[in-house]
Structures are given as C-alpha cells and as structure tokens.
A tleap script that builds the chain and sets N, CA, C and O, in Angstrom:
source leaprc.protein.ff14SB
mol = sequence {
  NMET SER THR ASN GLN ASN PHE VAL LEU ARG
  SER VAL LEU LYS CYS PRO GLU CYS GLY HIE
  ARG ASN VAL GLU THR MET PRO THR ASP ALA
  CYS GLN PHE PHE TYR GLU CYS THR ASN CYS
  GLN THR VAL LEU LYS PRO LYS ALA GLY ASP
  CYS CYS VAL TYR CYS SER TYR GLY SER VAL
  ALA CYS PRO PRO VAL GLN LEU ASP GLN GLU
  CYS CCYS
}
set mol.1.N position { 146.339 176.637 -102.041 }
set mol.1.CA position { 145.978 177.740 -101.169 }
set mol.1.C position { 146.949 177.745 -99.994 }
set mol.1.O position { 147.241 176.693 -99.424 }
set mol.2.N position { 147.426 178.866 -99.648 }
set mol.2.CA position { 148.394 179.004 -98.572 }
set mol.2.C position { 147.744 178.727 -97.225 }
set mol.2.O position { 146.612 179.140 -96.974 }
set mol.3.N position { 148.473 178.019 -96.355 }
set mol.3.CA position { 147.932 177.695 -95.039 }
set mol.3.C position { 148.189 178.792 -94.022 }
set mol.3.O position { 147.692 178.709 -92.899 }
set mol.4.N position { 148.957 179.828 -94.384 }
set mol.4.CA position { 149.254 180.890 -93.420 }
set mol.4.C position { 148.255 182.042 -93.501 }
set mol.4.O position { 148.407 183.034 -92.788 }
set mol.5.N position { 147.244 181.932 -94.350 }
set mol.5.CA position { 146.235 182.989 -94.444 }
set mol.5.C position { 145.028 182.590 -93.614 }
set mol.5.O position { 144.708 181.409 -93.489 }
set mol.6.N position { 144.363 183.587 -93.050 }
set mol.6.CA position { 143.212 183.319 -92.196 }
set mol.6.C position { 141.921 183.323 -92.993 }
set mol.6.O position { 141.629 184.257 -93.739 }
set mol.7.N position { 141.154 182.254 -92.817 }
set mol.7.CA position { 139.829 182.178 -93.397 }
set mol.7.C position { 139.016 181.201 -92.559 }
set mol.7.O position { 139.569 180.377 -91.830 }
set mol.8.N position { 137.715 181.305 -92.672 }
set mol.8.CA position { 136.794 180.461 -91.908 }
set mol.8.C position { 136.507 179.212 -92.721 }
set mol.8.O position { 136.224 179.296 -93.916 }
set mol.9.N position { 136.577 178.053 -92.078 }
set mol.9.CA position { 136.320 176.792 -92.775 }
set mol.9.C position { 134.935 176.214 -92.504 }
set mol.9.O position { 134.496 175.307 -93.211 }
set mol.10.N position { 134.246 176.725 -91.495 }
set mol.10.CA position { 132.923 176.196 -91.149 }
set mol.10.C position { 131.851 177.185 -91.591 }
set mol.10.O position { 131.979 178.396 -91.411 }
set mol.11.N position { 130.798 176.635 -92.170 }
set mol.11.CA position { 129.694 177.461 -92.641 }
set mol.11.C position { 128.385 176.750 -92.322 }
set mol.11.O position { 128.314 175.521 -92.352 }
set mol.12.N position { 127.367 177.518 -92.022 }
set mol.12.CA position { 126.040 176.955 -91.773 }
set mol.12.C position { 125.252 177.048 -93.077 }
set mol.12.O position { 124.920 178.140 -93.538 }
set mol.13.N position { 124.958 175.895 -93.661 }
set mol.13.CA position { 124.152 175.861 -94.882 }
set mol.13.C position { 122.689 175.819 -94.499 }
set mol.13.O position { 122.284 175.020 -93.655 }
set mol.14.N position { 121.886 176.689 -95.126 }
set mol.14.CA position { 120.451 176.734 -94.864 }
set mol.14.C position { 119.708 176.331 -96.133 }
set mol.14.O position { 119.854 176.962 -97.180 }
set mol.15.N position { 118.915 175.278 -96.025 }
set mol.15.CA position { 118.145 174.790 -97.159 }
set mol.15.C position { 117.021 175.777 -97.483 }
set mol.15.O position { 116.242 176.135 -96.599 }
set mol.16.N position { 116.930 176.219 -98.736 }
set mol.16.CA position { 115.871 177.156 -99.105 }
set mol.16.C position { 114.492 176.497 -99.173 }
set mol.16.O position { 113.476 177.193 -99.176 }
set mol.17.N position { 114.446 175.176 -99.227 }
set mol.17.CA position { 113.172 174.462 -99.317 }
set mol.17.C position { 112.524 174.253 -97.953 }
set mol.17.O position { 111.339 174.538 -97.778 }
set mol.18.N position { 113.297 173.756 -96.986 }
set mol.18.CA position { 112.707 173.413 -95.686 }
set mol.18.C position { 113.232 174.264 -94.532 }
set mol.18.O position { 112.689 174.207 -93.429 }
set mol.19.N position { 114.288 175.058 -94.772 }
set mol.19.CA position { 114.834 175.917 -93.728 }
set mol.19.C position { 115.792 175.230 -92.785 }
set mol.19.O position { 116.309 175.862 -91.864 }
set mol.20.N position { 116.045 173.939 -92.993 }
set mol.20.CA position { 116.977 173.199 -92.130 }
set mol.20.C position { 118.374 173.790 -92.253 }
set mol.20.O position { 118.803 174.184 -93.338 }
set mol.21.N position { 119.072 173.847 -91.133 }
set mol.21.CA position { 120.436 174.370 -91.089 }
set mol.21.C position { 121.384 173.264 -90.656 }
set mol.21.O position { 121.070 172.469 -89.770 }
set mol.22.N position { 122.545 173.227 -91.293 }
set mol.22.CA position { 123.544 172.222 -90.963 }
set mol.22.C position { 124.927 172.853 -91.049 }
set mol.22.O position { 125.238 173.540 -92.022 }
set mol.23.N position { 125.755 172.626 -90.037 }
set mol.23.CA position { 127.125 173.136 -90.032 }
set mol.23.C position { 127.996 172.176 -90.841 }
set mol.23.O position { 128.002 170.971 -90.590 }
set mol.24.N position { 128.722 172.712 -91.799 }
set mol.24.CA position { 129.591 171.919 -92.663 }
set mol.24.C position { 130.975 172.546 -92.717 }
set mol.24.O position { 131.130 173.756 -92.546 }
set mol.25.N position { 131.983 171.707 -92.957 }
set mol.25.CA position { 133.342 172.179 -93.177 }
set mol.25.C position { 133.547 172.310 -94.678 }
set mol.25.O position { 133.323 171.360 -95.428 }
set mol.26.N position { 133.973 173.489 -95.112 }
set mol.26.CA position { 134.156 173.750 -96.539 }
set mol.26.C position { 135.481 173.185 -97.027 }
set mol.26.O position { 136.482 173.240 -96.312 }
set mol.27.N position { 135.494 172.645 -98.237 }
set mol.27.CA position { 136.768 172.199 -98.811 }
set mol.27.C position { 137.624 173.403 -99.177 }
set mol.27.O position { 137.096 174.460 -99.521 }
set mol.28.N position { 138.938 173.248 -99.107 }
set mol.28.CA position { 139.842 174.334 -99.475 }
set mol.28.C position { 140.466 174.111 -100.846 }
set mol.28.O position { 141.117 175.004 -101.388 }
set mol.29.N position { 140.266 172.916 -101.410 }
set mol.29.CA position { 140.924 172.577 -102.668 }
set mol.29.C position { 139.957 172.357 -103.830 }
set mol.29.O position { 140.381 171.980 -104.922 }
set mol.30.N position { 138.667 172.588 -103.607 }
set mol.30.CA position { 137.672 172.392 -104.664 }
set mol.30.C position { 136.395 173.133 -104.304 }
set mol.30.O position { 136.133 173.414 -103.135 }
set mol.31.N position { 135.603 173.447 -105.326 }
set mol.31.CA position { 134.295 174.042 -105.094 }
set mol.31.C position { 133.274 172.928 -104.898 }
set mol.31.O position { 133.389 171.856 -105.493 }
set mol.32.N position { 132.298 173.184 -104.081 }
set mol.32.CA position { 131.225 172.215 -103.893 }
set mol.32.C position { 130.003 172.722 -104.643 }
set mol.32.O position { 129.365 173.694 -104.239 }
set mol.33.N position { 129.691 172.049 -105.737 }
set mol.33.CA position { 128.595 172.470 -106.609 }
set mol.33.C position { 127.250 171.922 -106.165 }
set mol.33.O position { 126.214 172.517 -106.460 }
set mol.34.N position { 127.248 170.802 -105.464 }
set mol.34.CA position { 126.001 170.173 -105.042 }
set mol.34.C position { 126.062 169.849 -103.563 }
set mol.34.O position { 127.119 169.518 -103.027 }
set mol.35.N position { 124.916 169.948 -102.914 }
set mol.35.CA position { 124.795 169.583 -101.499 }
set mol.35.C position { 123.386 169.052 -101.281 }
set mol.35.O position { 122.408 169.700 -101.655 }
set mol.36.N position { 123.282 167.880 -100.678 }
set mol.36.CA position { 121.971 167.306 -100.399 }
set mol.36.C position { 121.572 167.636 -98.969 }
set mol.36.O position { 122.283 167.294 -98.025 }
set mol.37.N position { 120.430 168.303 -98.811 }
set mol.37.CA position { 119.916 168.655 -97.492 }
set mol.37.C position { 119.720 167.381 -96.697 }
set mol.37.O position { 119.127 166.417 -97.181 }
set mol.38.N position { 120.224 167.384 -95.470 }
set mol.38.CA position { 120.107 166.197 -94.618 }
set mol.38.C position { 118.703 166.024 -94.058 }
set mol.38.O position { 118.394 164.981 -93.481 }
set mol.39.N position { 117.850 167.031 -94.220 }
set mol.39.CA position { 116.484 166.948 -93.706 }
set mol.39.C position { 115.484 166.539 -94.798 }
set mol.39.O position { 114.737 165.576 -94.622 }
set mol.40.N position { 115.469 167.263 -95.919 }
set mol.40.CA position { 114.449 167.011 -96.956 }
set mol.40.C position { 115.020 166.378 -98.224 }
set mol.40.O position { 114.267 166.069 -99.148 }
set mol.41.N position { 116.324 166.184 -98.281 }
set mol.41.CA position { 117.025 165.569 -99.406 }
set mol.41.C position { 116.987 166.398 -100.700 }
set mol.41.O position { 117.292 165.874 -101.772 }
set mol.42.N position { 116.621 167.672 -100.613 }
set mol.42.CA position { 116.706 168.551 -101.773 }
set mol.42.C position { 118.183 168.735 -102.123 }
set mol.42.O position { 119.011 168.960 -101.241 }
set mol.43.N position { 118.506 168.638 -103.407 }
set mol.43.CA position { 119.884 168.851 -103.846 }
set mol.43.C position { 120.045 170.329 -104.194 }
set mol.43.O position { 119.411 170.840 -105.117 }
set mol.44.N position { 120.906 171.000 -103.436 }
set mol.44.CA position { 121.172 172.421 -103.654 }
set mol.44.C position { 122.249 172.586 -104.705 }
set mol.44.O position { 123.211 171.819 -104.752 }
set mol.45.N position { 122.083 173.594 -105.550 }
set mol.45.CA position { 123.057 173.973 -106.569 }
set mol.45.C position { 123.321 175.464 -106.396 }
set mol.45.O position { 122.454 176.183 -105.899 }
set mol.46.N position { 124.495 175.946 -106.795 }
set mol.46.CA position { 124.772 177.382 -106.657 }
set mol.46.C position { 123.775 178.235 -107.440 }
set mol.46.O position { 123.323 177.856 -108.520 }
set mol.47.N position { 123.447 179.385 -106.877 }
set mol.47.CA position { 122.609 180.358 -107.587 }
set mol.47.C position { 123.427 180.964 -108.724 }
set mol.47.O position { 124.657 180.926 -108.691 }
set mol.48.N position { 122.757 181.517 -109.720 }
set mol.48.CA position { 123.437 182.162 -110.842 }
set mol.48.C position { 124.401 183.220 -110.322 }
set mol.48.O position { 124.021 184.069 -109.516 }
set mol.49.N position { 125.632 183.171 -110.776 }
set mol.49.CA position { 126.640 184.137 -110.367 }
set mol.49.C position { 127.474 183.708 -109.179 }
set mol.49.O position { 128.501 184.324 -108.896 }
set mol.50.N position { 127.056 182.660 -108.473 }
set mol.50.CA position { 127.821 182.144 -107.336 }
set mol.50.C position { 128.638 180.944 -107.774 }
set mol.50.O position { 128.253 180.223 -108.694 }
set mol.51.N position { 129.775 180.730 -107.110 }
set mol.51.CA position { 130.672 179.655 -107.521 }
set mol.51.C position { 130.370 178.323 -106.841 }
set mol.51.O position { 130.760 177.269 -107.344 }
set mol.52.N position { 129.674 178.363 -105.696 }
set mol.52.CA position { 129.448 177.112 -104.970 }
set mol.52.C position { 128.231 177.257 -104.041 }
set mol.52.O position { 127.681 178.347 -103.884 }
set mol.53.N position { 127.828 176.149 -103.437 }
set mol.53.CA position { 126.660 176.174 -102.548 }
set mol.53.C position { 126.919 177.001 -101.295 }
set mol.53.O position { 125.977 177.541 -100.715 }
set mol.54.N position { 128.171 177.111 -100.864 }
set mol.54.CA position { 128.475 177.908 -99.672 }
set mol.54.C position { 128.265 179.395 -99.947 }
set mol.54.O position { 127.791 180.129 -99.080 }
set mol.55.N position { 128.614 179.834 -101.146 }
set mol.55.CA position { 128.405 181.249 -101.488 }
set mol.55.C position { 126.916 181.554 -101.659 }
set mol.55.O position { 126.497 182.694 -101.456 }
set mol.56.N position { 126.116 180.560 -102.027 }
set mol.56.CA position { 124.681 180.768 -102.224 }
set mol.56.C position { 123.857 180.584 -100.958 }
set mol.56.O position { 122.940 181.364 -100.702 }
set mol.57.N position { 124.168 179.569 -100.166 }
set mol.57.CA position { 123.302 179.191 -99.041 }
set mol.57.C position { 124.011 179.162 -97.686 }
set mol.57.O position { 123.390 178.849 -96.670 }
set mol.58.N position { 125.288 179.480 -97.664 }
set mol.58.CA position { 126.045 179.394 -96.418 }
set mol.58.C position { 126.104 180.689 -95.645 }
set mol.58.O position { 125.851 181.768 -96.181 }
set mol.59.N position { 126.443 180.565 -94.374 }
set mol.59.CA position { 126.608 181.737 -93.513 }
set mol.59.C position { 127.946 182.422 -93.778 }
set mol.59.O position { 128.143 183.579 -93.406 }
set mol.60.N position { 128.869 181.698 -94.425 }
set mol.60.CA position { 130.197 182.206 -94.739 }
set mol.60.C position { 130.518 181.797 -96.178 }
set mol.60.O position { 130.257 180.659 -96.570 }
set mol.61.N position { 131.075 182.705 -96.955 }
set mol.61.CA position { 131.487 182.377 -98.327 }
set mol.61.C position { 132.660 181.400 -98.304 }
set mol.61.O position { 133.328 181.250 -97.281 }
set mol.62.N position { 132.904 180.742 -99.425 }
set mol.62.CA position { 133.983 179.760 -99.517 }
set mol.62.C position { 135.351 180.431 -99.310 }
set mol.62.O position { 135.478 181.640 -99.501 }
set mol.63.N position { 136.380 179.649 -98.918 }
set mol.63.CA position { 137.699 180.230 -98.636 }
set mol.63.C position { 138.278 181.095 -99.752 }
set mol.63.O position { 138.780 182.176 -99.445 }
set mol.64.N position { 138.245 180.694 -101.036 }
set mol.64.CA position { 138.819 181.594 -102.058 }
set mol.64.C position { 138.111 182.946 -102.118 }
set mol.64.O position { 138.770 183.971 -102.292 }
set mol.65.N position { 136.805 182.973 -101.980 }
set mol.65.CA position { 136.061 184.229 -102.014 }
set mol.65.C position { 136.415 185.062 -100.773 }
set mol.65.O position { 136.560 186.280 -100.874 }
set mol.66.N position { 136.556 184.423 -99.612 }
set mol.66.CA position { 136.954 185.142 -98.406 }
set mol.66.C position { 138.300 185.831 -98.586 }
set mol.66.O position { 138.538 186.907 -98.037 }
set mol.67.N position { 139.186 185.193 -99.368 }
set mol.67.CA position { 140.536 185.722 -99.577 }
set mol.67.C position { 140.644 186.584 -100.832 }
set mol.67.O position { 141.745 186.929 -101.261 }
set mol.68.N position { 139.477 186.936 -101.427 }
set mol.68.CA position { 139.452 187.747 -102.653 }
set mol.68.C position { 140.256 187.108 -103.783 }
set mol.68.O position { 140.962 187.788 -104.527 }
set mol.69.N position { 140.133 185.780 -103.894 }
set mol.69.CA position { 140.799 185.044 -104.962 }
set mol.69.C position { 139.763 184.472 -105.916 }
set mol.69.O position { 138.576 184.406 -105.598 }
set mol.70.N position { 140.225 184.060 -107.085 }
set mol.70.CA position { 139.353 183.399 -108.046 }
set mol.70.C position { 138.883 182.080 -107.445 }
set mol.70.O position { 139.651 181.359 -106.808 }
set mol.71.N position { 137.635 181.791 -107.658 }
set mol.71.CA position { 137.091 180.523 -107.198 }
set mol.71.C position { 136.778 179.672 -108.415 }
set mol.71.O position { 136.282 180.180 -109.421 }
set mol.72.N position { 137.054 178.434 -108.334 }
set mol.72.CA position { 136.816 177.429 -109.389 }
set mol.72.C position { 136.564 178.084 -110.700 }
set mol.72.O position { 136.344 177.400 -111.699 }
savepdb mol mol.pdb
quit
C-alpha cells in the first residue's frame, strides 16, 4: 500500500455484546479477522460481506476499503 495516500489508521471498535468501545490502530498490510473485546472477552468476527472486524464494528473502515481497493 502506498504511503503517500491519505487514510485513517485509528478506529473505534464497538463490541456488539457489551457495547464497550476501544480505540485501535488498524493494520495496513493485513486484514484483521478476529478481535477479542477487552471488556467481555467476546471474540468478534466480520459480518457476512465484510472483509474485517473494522468494516463490521469500527467507526472507520479498513485502509484498503477507504482507498476503494480490494481488501484481503
């Protein structure tokens, strides 16, 4: 991924089970398929049709989606 393009790297993940929110830095070189809630320990997985947990539960989509590129 080119470093001269603008995209947001921080996203607030919201757990659908307990509502806890946590700010995370998204990877730029891989999709994150699993995320364990730091409050209730529920393991989040992407919803059907989404490529990663950030696209499903985050305040900002992952960098490839932000740049209209193919994701994982």
